[in-house]
C-alpha positions in Angstrom: -17.4 -16.8 -24.0 -18.6 -14.1 -21.6 -15.2 -14.1 -19.9 -13.5 -13.8 -23.3 -15.6 -10.7 -24.3 -15.0 -9.1 -20.9 -11.3 -9.7 -21.3 -11.3 -8.1 -24.8 -13.3 -5.1 -23.6 -10.5 -4.5 -21.0 -7.9 -4.6 -23.7 -9.7 -2.2 -25.9 -10.2 0.3 -23.1 -6.5 0.2 -22.2 -5.4 0.6 -25.8 -7.7 3.6 -26.3 -6.4 5.2 -23.0 -2.8 4.6 -24.1 -3.5 6.1 -27.6 -5.0 9.2 -26.1 -2.0 9.6 -23.8 0.4 9.4 -26.7 -1.7 11.9 -28.8 -2.3 14.5 -26.1 0.7 14.0 -23.7 -1.6 13.8 -20.7 -4.9 12.6 -19.5 -7.7 12.6 -22.0 -10.5 15.1 -22.0 -9.8 16.8 -18.6 -8.3 20.3 -19.2 -4.8 21.7 -18.7 -2.2 19.4 -17.1 0.5 20.2 -14.6 3.5 18.8 -16.6 6.2 18.1 -14.0 6.7 17.1 -10.4 8.7 19.1 -7.9 12.2 17.9 -6.9 10.7 16.8 -3.5 8.1 14.7 -5.3 10.8 13.1 -7.4 12.8 12.4 -4.3 9.7 10.7 -2.8 9.6 8.3 -5.8 13.3 7.6 -5.3 12.8 6.8 -1.6 10.1 4.3 -2.6 9.9 2.1 0.6 9.2 3.1 4.1 8.3 1.8 7.6 5.0 2.9 9.2 5.0 3.0 13.0 1.8 3.0 15.0 2.3 3.5 18.7 0.3 5.3 21.4 -2.4 4.9 24.0 -4.2 2.3 21.8 -1.1 0.0 22.2 -1.8 -0.3 25.9 -5.5 -0.8 25.7 -6.1 -3.6 23.1 -7.8 -1.3 20.6 -7.3 0.2 17.2 -9.4 3.4 17.7 -10.2 5.0 21.0 -12.5 8.0 21.8 -10.1 10.3 23.6 -11.1 9.3 27.1 -8.5 6.6 27.8 -6.4 7.6 30.8 -2.9 9.0 30.1 -1.7 6.8 32.9 -2.3 3.7 30.8 0.6 4.7 28.5 3.5 3.0 30.3 6.2 1.3 28.1 8.7 -0.3 30.4 11.5 -1.0 27.9 11.1 1.9 25.4 13.7 1.8 22.7 13.1 4.1 19.7 16.6 3.4 18.5 15.7 -0.2 18.1 12.8 0.7 15.8 14.9 2.8 13.5 17.9 0.5 13.5 15.6 -2.3 12.4 14.2 0.0 9.7 17.7 0.6 8.4 18.6 -3.1 8.5 15.4 -4.0 6.7 16.2 -1.7 3.8 13.6 1.0 4.5 14.5 4.5 3.2 12.2 6.4 5.5 9.7 6.1 8.3 6.2 7.5 9.0 5.6 7.9 12.7 2.1 8.3 14.2 2.4 11.5 16.2 -1.3 11.8 17.0 -4.0 9.3 16.2 -7.8 9.9 16.3 -7.9 9.8 20.1 -5.8 13.0 20.2 -3.0 11.6 22.3 0.3 13.2 21.3 3.7 11.4 21.2 5.5 14.6 22.0 5.1 17.1 24.9 2.8 19.7 23.2 2.2 23.1 24.7 -1.3 23.0 23.5 -2.7 19.9 25.2 -2.1 17.8 28.4 -3.2 14.7 26.6 0.3 13.7 25.7 3.5 11.8 26.7 4.5 14.8 28.9 1.5 14.0 31.2 2.1 10.2 31.2 4.3 8.0 33.4 6.9 7.8 30.6 7.6 11.3 29.4 10.1 10.4 26.6 9.5 12.6 23.5 8.9 9.8 21.0 9.0 12.2 18.0 12.3 13.6 19.2 13.8 10.1 19.8 12.7 8.8 16.4 13.9 12.0 14.7 17.3 11.6 16.4 17.5 7.9 15.4 16.6 8.7 11.8 19.4 11.1 11.6 21.8 8.5 13.2 20.9 5.7 10.7 20.4 7.9 7.6 16.6 7.6 7.2 14.2 10.3 6.2 11.4 11.2 8.7 7.7 11.5 7.9 4.9 12.2 10.3 1.3 11.0 10.5 -1.2 13.5 12.2 -4.9 12.8 12.6 -7.2 15.6 11.6 -9.9 14.0 13.6 -9.3 14.6 17.3 -11.7 13.0 19.7 -10.2 14.6 22.8 -9.4 18.2 21.9 -12.5 20.5 22.7 -11.9 22.9 19.9 -12.5 20.1 17.4 -16.2 20.5 18.1 -16.2 24.3 18.2 -18.9 26.0 16.2 -16.2 28.0 14.4 -13.9 25.5 12.5 -11.1 28.1 12.7 -10.6 27.4 16.4 -9.5 23.8 15.7 -7.6 24.8 12.5 -5.5 27.2 14.7 -4.9 24.3 17.2 -3.6 22.1 14.4 -1.4 24.9 13.0 0.1 25.4 16.4 0.9 21.7 16.8 2.2 21.4 13.2 4.5 24.3 14.0 5.9 22.3 16.9 6.4 19.3 14.7 7.9 21.1 11.8 10.3 23.4 13.8 11.7 21.2 16.6 12.6 17.9 14.9 14.6 18.8 11.7 13.6 18.0 8.2 10.3 16.3 7.7 9.8 14.6 4.3 6.0 14.0 4.5 2.9 14.9 6.5 0.3 12.2 6.3 -3.2 13.4 7.4 -6.0 11.1 8.2 -9.5 11.2 9.6 -11.0 13.8 7.3 -14.3 12.1 7.3 -15.1 13.6 10.7 -16.1 17.0 9.2 -17.2 18.5 5.9 -14.2 19.0 3.6 -14.4 22.8 3.7 -14.1 22.9 7.5 -10.6 21.6 7.5 -9.3 24.7 5.6 -7.0 22.5 3.7 -5.3 25.2 1.7 -4.5 27.2 4.8 -3.0 24.1 6.5 -1.1 23.2 3.4 0.4 26.7 3.0 1.3 26.8 6.7 3.3 23.6 6.3 5.0 24.8 3.1 6.0 28.1 4.8 7.7 26.1 7.5 9.2 23.4 5.3 8.7 24.0 1.6 9.9 20.5 0.6 7.6 18.6 3.0 5.0 16.7 1.0 1.4 16.6 2.2 -1.4 14.1 1.7 -4.9 13.5 3.2 -6.0 9.8 3.3 -8.9 8.9 0.9 -7.5 11.5 -1.5 -9.5 10.8 -4.6 -13.3 11.1 -5.0 -15.8 9.8 -7.6 -16.7 11.6 -10.7 -20.4 11.8 -9.8 -19.7 12.8 -6.2 -16.4 14.4 -5.2 -17.1 13.7 -1.5 -17.5 10.0 -2.1 -14.4 7.9 -1.5 -12.9 6.5 -4.7 -11.4 3.0 -4.7 -8.0 2.5 -6.3 -9.2 -0.5 -8.4 -11.7 2.0 -10.0 -9.4 5.1 -10.4 -9.5 6.7 -13.8 -7.5 9.6 -15.1 -9.3 12.8 -14.4 -11.0 11.6 -11.2 -11.6 14.5 -8.8 -9.2 15.3 -5.9 -11.3 15.5 -2.7 -8.8 17.5 -0.7 -6.7 20.2 -2.3 -3.9 21.0 -2.4 -2.1 17.7 -1.8 1.2 16.2 -3.2 0.4 12.5 -3.5 -2.5 10.0 -3.0 -3.3 7.5 -0.3 -6.2 5.2 0.3 -5.5 2.6 3.0 -5.5 -0.3 3.0 -6.1 -0.8 -0.7 -3.8 -1.6 -3.6 -3.5 0.3 -6.8 -4.0 -1.4 -10.1 -1.0 -2.4 -12.1 -2.0 0.3 -14.7 -2.6 2.8 -11.9 -3.4 6.2 -13.5 -1.5 9.2 -12.3 -3.5 12.3 -13.4 -6.3 13.7 -11.3 -8.4 16.8 -11.5 -9.1 19.8 -9.3 -11.0 22.6 -10.9 -9.8 23.0 -14.5 -6.3 21.6 -13.9 -4.8 18.1 -13.7 -2.1 17.1 -11.2 0.2 14.1 -11.4 0.0 12.3 -8.1 1.7 9.0 -7.1 0.1 6.5 -4.8 1.6 5.6 -1.4 0.5 2.1 -0.4 0.0 1.1 3.2 0.4 -2.5 4.3 0.4 -4.2 7.7 3.2 -6.7 8.4 0.7 -8.4 10.6 -1.3 -11.2 9.1 -4.3 -9.9 10.9 -4.3 -6.3 9.6 -3.9 -4.7 13.0 -2.2 -1.3 13.0 -1.5 -1.1 16.7 0.2 -4.0 18.4 -1.8 -6.4 20.6 -0.7 -8.3 23.7 -1.2 -11.7 22.0 1.4 -12.8 19.5 0.1 -12.3 16.0 1.8 -14.0 13.0 3.4 -12.0 10.3 2.4 -12.2 6.7 4.1 -14.9 4.6 7.3 -13.7 2.9 6.1 -14.8 -0.5 3.2 -12.4 -0.3 5.4 -9.6 1.1 7.8 -10.0 -1.8 5.1 -9.9 -4.5 3.3 -7.0 -2.9 6.6 -5.1 -2.7 7.0 -5.4 -6.5 3.4 -4.6 -7.1 3.3 -1.6 -4.8 6.6 0.1 -5.8 6.1 -0.3 -9.6 5.0 2.6 -11.8 6.4 5.3 -9.6 4.3 4.3 -6.7 5.7 3.7 -3.2 5.0 1.4 -0.2 5.1 1.8 3.6 4.8 -1.3 5.8 3.4 -1.0 9.3 5.5 -2.6 12.1 4.1 -1.5 15.4 6.0 -1.6 18.7 4.4 -3.5 21.6 3.4 -2.4 25.0 7.0 -2.6 26.2 8.1 -0.1 23.5 9.9 -2.7 21.4 9.4 -4.3 18.0 8.7 -7.9 18.3 11.5 -10.3 17.3 9.4 -12.5 15.0 8.3 -9.4 13.0 11.9 -8.1 12.9 13.0 -11.5 11.5 10.3 -11.5 8.9 11.0 -8.1 7.6 14.7 -9.0 7.5 13.8 -12.2 5.5 12.0 -9.9 3.0 15.0 -7.6 2.8 17.3 -10.6 2.1 15.0 -11.7 -0.8 15.0 -8.2 -2.2 18.7 -7.8 -1.8 18.4 -4.6 0.3 19.5 -5.7 3.8 21.2 -2.7 5.4 20.3 -0.7 2.3 23.0 -2.8 0.5 21.4 -2.3 -2.9 18.8 -0.3 -4.9 15.2 -1.2 -4.7 14.5 -4.1 -7.1 11.8 -4.1 -9.7 9.6 -6.7 -11.3 10.0 -9.1 -14.2 7.5 -9.0 -17.0 4.3 -10.7 -16.1 3.3 -12.8 -19.1 -0.3 -13.5 -18.0 -1.7 -10.0 -17.9 -5.0 -9.8 -20.0 -4.3 -13.1 -21.7 -7.4 -15.2 -22.8 -8.6 -17.3 -19.9 -11.2 -20.0 -19.5 -12.6 -21.8 -16.4 -14.6 -25.0 -15.9 -16.8 -23.1 -13.5 -17.2 -19.5 -12.4 -19.4 -17.3 -10.4 -21.5 -15.0 -12.6 -19.9 -11.9 -11.2 -16.3 -13.0 -10.3 -15.3 -14.1 -13.8 -12.2 -16.0 -14.9 -10.7 -12.9 -16.6 -10.3 -11.3 -13.1 -7.5 -13.7 -12.4 -5.3 -12.1 -15.1 -6.5 -8.5 -15.0 -4.6 -5.5 -13.6 -6.0 -5.6 -10.1 -5.3 -7.7 -7.0 -8.7 -6.6 -5.6 -10.7 -8.5 -8.2 -10.9 -12.3 -8.3 -12.2 -15.3 -10.1 -14.5 -17.4 -7.9 -15.2 -21.0 -8.9 -18.7 -22.3 -9.0 -17.7 -25.5 -7.3 -15.2 -26.8 -4.8 -13.1 -28.3 -7.6 -12.3 -26.3 -10.8 -9.8 -25.6 -13.5 -8.7 -22.3 -14.9 -6.6 -22.1 -18.1 -4.5 -19.3 -19.4 -3.5 -19.1 -23.1 -0.2 -17.2 -23.5 -0.7 -17.3 -27.3 2.8 -18.2 -28.4 5.6 -20.4 -27.3 6.9 -18.9 -24.1 9.7 -19.6 -21.6 8.7 -19.5 -18.0 10.3 -20.5 -14.7 8.2 -18.6 -12.1 4.5 -18.8 -11.2 2.7 -16.7 -8.6 -0.8 -17.4 -7.2 -2.8 -15.2 -4.9 -5.8 -16.9 -3.3 -8.8 -14.8 -2.3 -9.7 -15.5 1.3 -12.8 -14.9 3.4 -12.4 -12.2 6.1 -13.6 -12.4 9.7 -13.5 -9.3 11.9 -12.4 -9.7 15.6 -14.2 -7.9 18.4 -12.2 -4.7 18.1 -13.9 -4.1 14.7 -10.6 -3.8 12.8 -8.4 -6.7 13.3 -9.2 -9.2 10.6 -8.6 -13.0 10.2 -8.6 -14.4 6.7 -9.6 -18.0 6.0 -8.3 -19.8 2.9 -9.8 -23.0 1.5 -7.7 -24.6 -1.2 -6.4 -27.9 0.2 -4.8 -29.5 -2.9 -3.9 -28.2 -6.4 -1.7 -28.9 -9.4 -0.2 -26.9 -12.2 -0.1 -28.2 -15.7 1.9 -26.8 -18.7 1.2 -27.3 -22.4 4.1 -27.7 -24.7 2.3 -29.8 -27.4 0.8 -32.0 -24.7 -0.3 -31.3 -21.1 2.2 -32.1 -18.3 1.8 -31.8 -14.6 4.7 -29.6 -13.4 3.8 -28.9 -9.8 1.5 -30.3 -7.1 0.8 -28.5 -3.8 -1.6 -28.4 -0.9 -2.5 -24.9 0.4 -2.1 -21.7 -1.5 -3.0 -19.1 1.1 -2.3 -15.4 0.7 0.3 -16.0 -2.0 2.4 -18.8 -3.3 5.5 -18.4 -5.4 6.5 -21.5 -7.4 10.1 -21.3 -8.7 10.8 -24.0 -11.3 14.2 -25.6 -11.3 14.6 -25.0 -15.1 12.8 -23.0 -17.7 9.8 -24.5 -19.5 8.8 -23.7 -23.1 5.1 -23.8 -24.0 2.0 -21.7 -24.5 -0.7 -22.6 -21.9 -1.0 -23.0 -18.1 -3.7 -24.7 -16.1 -4.3 -24.3 -12.4 -6.4 -27.3 -11.2 -8.1 -26.9 -7.8 -8.4 -30.6 -6.7 -9.8 -30.0 -3.2 -11.1 -27.0 -1.4 -13.2 -26.4 1.7 -15.6 -24.2 -0.3 -15.6 -22.8 -3.9 -12.2 -21.1 -4.1 -11.3 -17.6 -5.2 -8.1 -16.6 -7.1 -7.1 -13.0 -7.2 -4.2 -13.4 -9.7 -2.0 -15.9 -11.4 1.3 -14.4 -12.5 3.7 -16.1 -15.0 7.2 -14.9 -15.6 10.7 -15.8 -16.9 13.6 -14.8 -14.7 15.6 -14.4 -17.9 13.2 -11.9 -19.4 14.8 -8.8 -17.7 13.1 -6.5 -15.2 10.8 -3.6 -15.9 9.2 -0.9 -13.9 5.7 -1.2 -15.4 3.7 1.5 -17.2 6.1 4.4 -16.5 8.2 4.1 -19.6 5.6 2.6 -21.9 1.9 3.2 -21.1 0.8 -0.1 -22.7 3.6 -2.4 -21.4 2.4 -5.3 -19.2 5.1 -5.9 -16.7 4.8 -7.3 -13.3 5.9 -9.9 -10.8 9.5 -10.4 -10.0 12.3 -12.5 -8.7 15.0 -11.2 -6.5 17.9 -12.7 -8.4 18.7 -9.5 -10.3 18.4 -5.9 -9.4 18.4 -2.6 -11.3 18.3 0.9 -9.8 14.9 2.7 -9.6 14.8 4.8 -12.8 14.7 8.5 -12.2 13.6 9.3 -15.8 10.0 10.3 -16.4 9.3 10.7 -12.7 5.8 11.9 -11.9 4.8 11.5 -9.3 -10.2 1.2 2.6 -14.1 2.2 1.9 -13.8 2.7 5.6 -10.5 3.8 7.0 -8.7 1.1 9.0 -5.7 3.2 10.1 
């Protein structure tokens, strides 16, 4: 009963929000709205899908973050091939890349006039930014650049006068924005290292726009909390009118979190509201490492990658997947093959087709009951709009039942299991343990029938049924588990229902998970657009 009322409360809140949107044409109760996006922002939505590339000193030193003291001589790729990186991106269906130009350690992947902590002082002096820019032009991809605000090597970063380091950044940004052609995005990170005012964000933003007016700018951890603008807002908690922490910016980021399916788009700075899309960041690695390690690390399962693609690119949001080169300067073959496997499922190998969109998820916000549940992680979480909430059973075996309400045709079921994370010694790389050992799915069409039996679920499991089933209820029965299991989401769909983008065209639609059998172009109508950083 508690789960039922929680579920009904979510529905009422969503309906009220949608009604206010329809009545006022924008976010409720938060001042004047900026009605349209620039053409550059619309182009960003159309791009939709990019490749993140982490490479630098950390690659050669088995670490994710370093403090600016690692010797430049340790940077020594012996088979460096930036063309391979971008050729892979093209074949995988990516539309753009975001290259790490300078991480928190301050090491620069181009020969900068303003520091000797760069590739120009290393054993391999290749201008990585230049080679990636050349390859992007060759293969028809757009170029974006990541630049860390936090610099643990540059002395002016600690100057008593913040302007000293602001000038340093402007000089380096001038190099990046005048020597390598068109840059689609500048992705800033590391703003936690100083007070917000000390970054002179408006000055930096205007400097970028003066050099390249269509270059879009963001600062990671973009959105704050209503009661504290300096606190980092979490995407699962975002509400329309939440404060923008760093202004001006052109879009939102908060790695490595996932936006809700009903992700709000309007955010406040001063007395105005700005429509900002969300750029998701995802590691291809199953261990959430941004920089490559010497040991071979498995890639995420393709079922999970497929479902996260649909989730992250819906509702005018976009996705970048990190695929880092190794210490030889090459992308690893097993990761290349996995991202090609995903491209084949999506139908975008070699950019052969438009980015696909998701089928309608029939389980969203439906009544749900469970034989046992943790008092906090209730059953309704398994069908809500977030992949960062979950139902947790109270015992090792349990049943959760979804009532679709009316006779419904389905042929596709998706299950996300909630794992338990374990951090490795570098403090960032994360292993996830999953515990479901045996489960079954039952379908009600007047009587209950077992339609599927499986062993492990793991990060994500897609069950494609050989023929459509008609009925009104679904049960997931956990028959064996190493400990009380958690389920983030259960999606139910019909591949015959047609594909939809999500909330963009109708603020109260409930669309979602997808199958790759059919594709439609990304619509261009109505375009609008971690608590601790792990990047």
